[in-house]
C-alpha positions in Angstrom: -16.2 -159.8 -55.0 -19.2 -159.4 -57.3 -21.0 -157.2 -54.8 -17.9 -155.1 -54.3 -17.5 -154.6 -58.1 -21.2 -153.7 -58.3 -20.8 -151.1 -55.5 -17.7 -149.6 -57.1 -19.4 -149.5 -60.5 -22.4 -147.7 -59.0 -20.2 -145.2 -57.2 -18.2 -144.5 -60.4 -21.3 -144.0 -62.4 -22.6 -141.6 -59.8 -19.3 -139.7 -59.8 -19.4 -139.5 -63.6 -23.0 -138.2 -63.6 -22.0 -135.5 -61.0 -19.1 -134.4 -63.2 -21.3 -134.2 -66.3 -23.9 -132.3 -64.4 -21.3 -129.8 -63.1 -19.9 -129.4 -66.6 -23.4 -128.7 -68.0 -24.0 -126.2 -65.2 -20.7 -124.4 -65.9 -21.0 -124.5 -69.7 -24.3 -122.6 -69.2 -22.4 -119.7 -67.5 -24.3 -116.5 -67.8 -21.5 -114.3 -69.1 -23.8 -111.4 -69.6 -24.8 -111.5 -66.0 -21.2 -111.8 -64.8 -20.1 -108.8 -67.0 -23.0 -106.7 -65.8 -22.2 -107.6 -62.2 -18.6 -106.7 -62.8 -19.6 -103.3 -64.1 -22.1 -102.5 -61.3 -21.1 -100.6 -58.3 -18.3 -98.5 -59.8 -18.7 -94.7 -59.3 -15.8 -93.9 -61.6 -15.6 -94.9 -64.3 -19.3 -95.3 -65.1 -19.5 -98.7 -66.8 -21.8 -99.6 -69.6 -22.1 -103.2 -70.8 -23.4 -104.0 -74.3 -23.8 -107.7 -75.3 -25.1 -108.9 -78.6 -28.0 -111.3 -77.6 -26.9 -113.8 -80.3 -23.4 -114.3 -78.7 -22.7 -118.0 -78.0 -19.8 -118.5 -75.5 -18.9 -122.2 -76.1 -17.3 -123.2 -72.8 -16.2 -122.2 -69.4 -12.6 -121.5 -70.4 -13.8 -118.9 -72.9 -16.1 -117.3 -70.4 -13.4 -117.1 -67.8 -10.9 -115.6 -70.2 -13.3 -112.9 -71.4 -14.4 -112.1 -67.9 -10.8 -111.7 -66.8 -10.0 -109.4 -69.7 -13.0 -107.2 -68.8 -12.0 -107.2 -65.2 -8.4 -106.3 -65.9 -9.4 -103.6 -68.4 -11.8 -102.1 -65.9 -9.2 -102.2 -63.1 -6.6 -100.6 -65.4 -8.9 -97.8 -66.4 -9.9 -97.0 -62.8 -6.3 -97.0 -61.6 -4.3 -95.5 -64.4 -6.5 -93.5 -66.9 -8.7 -91.2 -64.9 -11.6 -92.4 -67.2 -15.1 -91.1 -66.5 -16.7 -93.7 -68.7 -15.9 -97.3 -69.8 -17.8 -99.5 -72.2 -17.6 -103.3 -72.3 -19.0 -104.8 -75.5 -19.2 -108.5 -76.5 -20.1 -109.4 -80.0 -19.7 -112.4 -82.4 -18.0 -111.5 -85.7 -20.3 -112.1 -88.7 -17.9 -111.6 -91.5 -14.1 -111.8 -92.0 -12.4 -108.7 -90.9 -8.8 -107.5 -90.5 -9.5 -103.9 -89.5 -6.8 -102.4 -87.3 -4.9 -105.7 -87.2 -7.5 -107.6 -85.2 -8.0 -110.4 -87.6 -11.4 -111.9 -86.9 -13.1 -114.7 -88.7 -16.9 -115.4 -88.8 -18.0 -116.7 -85.4 -15.0 -115.2 -83.5 -15.9 -113.7 -80.2 -14.8 -110.1 -79.7 -14.8 -108.4 -76.3 -13.8 -104.7 -76.3 -13.1 -102.7 -73.2 -13.0 -99.0 -74.2 -12.5 -96.0 -71.9 -12.4 -92.2 -72.3 -9.4 -91.7 -70.0 -6.0 -90.2 -70.6 -4.7 -93.3 -72.4 -1.1 -94.2 -72.1 1.4 -92.0 -74.0 3.9 -94.8 -73.6 2.1 -98.0 -73.0 4.0 -100.4 -70.8 2.8 -104.0 -70.9 2.9 -105.1 -67.3 1.7 -108.4 -65.7 -1.9 -107.6 -66.2 -1.8 -107.0 -70.0 0.7 -109.8 -70.5 -1.5 -112.2 -68.5 -4.5 -111.3 -70.6 -2.6 -111.8 -73.9 -1.2 -115.2 -72.6 -4.6 -116.4 -71.4 -6.2 -115.5 -74.8 -3.3 -117.0 -76.8 -3.6 -120.3 -74.9 -7.2 -120.5 -76.3 -6.0 -119.5 -79.9 -7.0 -115.9 -79.4 -5.3 -112.5 -79.3 -5.3 -109.1 -77.6 -5.1 -105.8 -79.4 -4.5 -102.5 -77.6 -5.5 -99.3 -79.4 -5.0 -95.7 -78.4 -8.2 -93.7 -78.7 -8.8 -89.9 -78.6 -9.3 -89.8 -75.7 -8.8 -93.2 -74.1 -7.7 -96.7 -74.7 -9.4 -99.9 -76.1 -8.6 -103.5 -75.4 -10.0 -105.9 -78.0 -9.9 -109.6 -77.1 -10.6 -112.1 -79.8 -11.3 -115.8 -79.3 -11.9 -118.1 -82.3 -15.0 -120.1 -82.8 -14.5 -123.7 -81.9 -14.8 -126.2 -84.7 -17.9 -128.0 -83.2 -19.8 -124.8 -82.2 -22.5 -123.8 -84.6 -23.0 -120.1 -85.6 
């Protein structure tokens, strides 16, 4: 029985180490690379990705949510707006801001997807936009949609986690 307990303990410890290693690997996700890869290969719209080098994405859930917003924004622009250009920006808010109803606190992550397309005279929130808003809300964030002249901007905000340093 002692040998069996030792074997099970060793296997459990090995499993825990594997899970921790996997978490560390995923927490280190290169969101910049993923966003750049998402934007490459599109002929229309032409995609530009601008990422503040000081941005710290604290975990995999945040990275996936931001990547999905960028993906949906790009897909919507390509399908519906006839945009020639699209810009994806990722920044970390330095000061408190409530500009244009996107309330952001210091440290909040802000991902914007802006295009120069025809916009949406009467914006209808379908499954894609609702899914983005729900994904962000589940992480304490929000989605703002703004008409531009020309174009449309999606602004996703995710709050800084309590234990994440600025």
